C-alpha positions as CSV (number, residue, x, y, z in Angstrom):
1,Y,9.5,21.9,-65.0
2,Q,12.5,23.2,-63.2
3,R,10.5,24.0,-59.7
4,M,9.0,19.8,-60.1
5,I,13.0,19.0,-60.7
6,S,13.7,21.2,-57.5
7,E,10.8,19.7,-55.3
8,R,11.7,16.6,-56.1
9,S,15.7,17.1,-55.3
10,Q,15.2,18.5,-52.2
11,I,12.7,15.7,-51.6
12,A,15.9,13.5,-52.2
13,D,18.2,15.4,-51.0
14,R,16.0,15.0,-47.1
15,F,15.2,10.6,-47.6
16,R,19.5,10.4,-48.3
17,S,20.2,12.5,-44.7
18,E,17.3,10.7,-42.9
19,G,18.9,7.6,-44.2
20,A,22.4,8.9,-43.3
21,G,21.7,9.3,-39.8
22,E,20.0,6.1,-39.9
23,A,23.0,4.4,-41.1
24,A,25.3,6.4,-38.4
25,K,22.8,5.1,-35.6
26,I,22.8,1.4,-36.7
27,L,26.4,2.1,-37.2
28,G,26.9,3.6,-33.3
29,K,24.4,0.9,-31.8
30,M,26.9,-2.0,-33.8
31,E,30.0,-0.1,-32.4
32,K,28.3,-0.9,-28.9
33,E,27.4,-3.6,-28.8
34,L,30.9,-4.9,-30.1
35,N,32.4,-3.1,-27.9
36,T,30.2,-4.7,-25.2
37,I,31.5,-8.2,-26.4
38,E,34.7,-7.9,-26.4
39,S,35.2,-6.7,-23.0
40,E,33.2,-10.0,-22.4
41,A,35.5,-11.5,-23.8
42,Y,38.2,-10.3,-22.6
43,K,37.0,-10.6,-18.9
44,Q,36.2,-14.1,-19.3
45,V,39.5,-15.0,-20.9
46,Q,41.0,-13.0,-17.9
47,T,39.4,-14.6,-15.6
48,I,40.0,-18.2,-17.5
49,M,44.3,-17.5,-17.3
50,G,44.1,-16.3,-13.7
51,E,42.8,-19.9,-12.4
52,A,45.2,-21.5,-14.7
53,D,46.9,-20.0,-13.2
54,A,46.5,-20.1,-9.7
55,Q,46.3,-24.3,-10.6
56,A,50.1,-24.5,-12.2
57,T,51.2,-22.5,-8.5
58,E,49.6,-24.8,-7.0
59,I,50.9,-28.1,-8.7
60,Y,54.0,-26.3,-8.6
61,A,54.0,-26.2,-4.9
62,S,52.9,-29.1,-3.8
63,A,55.6,-30.0,-6.5
64,Y,58.4,-28.2,-4.8
65,N,57.4,-29.3,-1.3
66,Q,57.1,-32.9,-1.5
67,S,61.2,-33.5,-0.8
68,P,64.3,-31.8,-1.0
69,E,65.5,-33.4,-4.1
70,A,62.2,-32.3,-5.7
71,A,63.0,-28.7,-4.5
72,E,66.7,-28.2,-6.0
73,F,65.6,-29.4,-9.2
74,Y,62.5,-27.1,-10.0
75,E,65.1,-24.1,-8.5
76,F,67.8,-25.6,-10.8
77,S,65.1,-25.9,-13.9
78,K,63.5,-22.6,-13.1
79,T,67.6,-21.6,-13.2
80,M,67.7,-22.9,-16.5
81,E,64.4,-21.6,-17.7
82,L,65.7,-18.3,-17.4
83,Y,69.7,-18.8,-19.0
84,P,68.1,-18.2,-22.6
85,E,66.5,-15.2,-22.5
86,M,69.5,-13.5,-20.5
87,I,72.1,-15.1,-22.9
88,G,72.3,-14.7,-26.6
89,G,74.3,-17.2,-29.2
90,K,77.6,-15.0,-29.1
91,S,77.8,-14.2,-25.0
92,T,80.2,-14.5,-22.7
93,V,79.7,-14.9,-19.6
94,V,81.1,-14.6,-16.9
95,L,79.9,-16.5,-13.6
96,S,80.9,-15.3,-9.5
97,T,81.2,-18.8,-7.6
98,D,78.1,-17.7,-5.5
99,S,76.1,-18.0,-8.5
100,D,73.3,-20.7,-8.9
101,L,74.8,-21.3,-12.6
102,F,78.4,-22.4,-11.4
103,K,77.1,-24.2,-8.3
104,Y,75.1,-26.0,-10.7
105,L,77.6,-26.7,-13.7
106,K,80.4,-27.7,-10.9
107,G,78.4,-30.1,-9.3
108,M,78.1,-31.5,-12.8
109,K,79.9,-35.0,-14.1
110,I,81.4,-34.6,-17.9
111,Q,81.9,-38.0,-19.5
112,D,84.5,-38.0,-22.1
113,S,83.7,-38.8,-25.4
114,E,85.0,-42.3,-25.0
115,E,82.7,-43.2,-22.2
116,E,80.6,-42.6,-24.2
117,E,81.1,-45.3,-27.0
């Protein structure tokens, strides 16, 4: 009786081993397919982003070259976009008289609050 139990146990162990091997093979194949899908998706994302960047650059360039005023406004807006990133909420700014920001701030006309009402 023990020999029969031992034989059946060996057969069961062999089936478990074969099943584990098959499971590992399936998981490996699935991982490979997943990596292929992810890399293809990443490639498509990068292609689309590159095309979008190219279109944005083309639009900016055409707007920038329409007139000297447009070019100056574009330069001003891009300069203004950078300052919040560089300056924190409690920062003190020391400007050179040659800086773009100083040039723009000096040229601004400030209205009194009485004039606004």
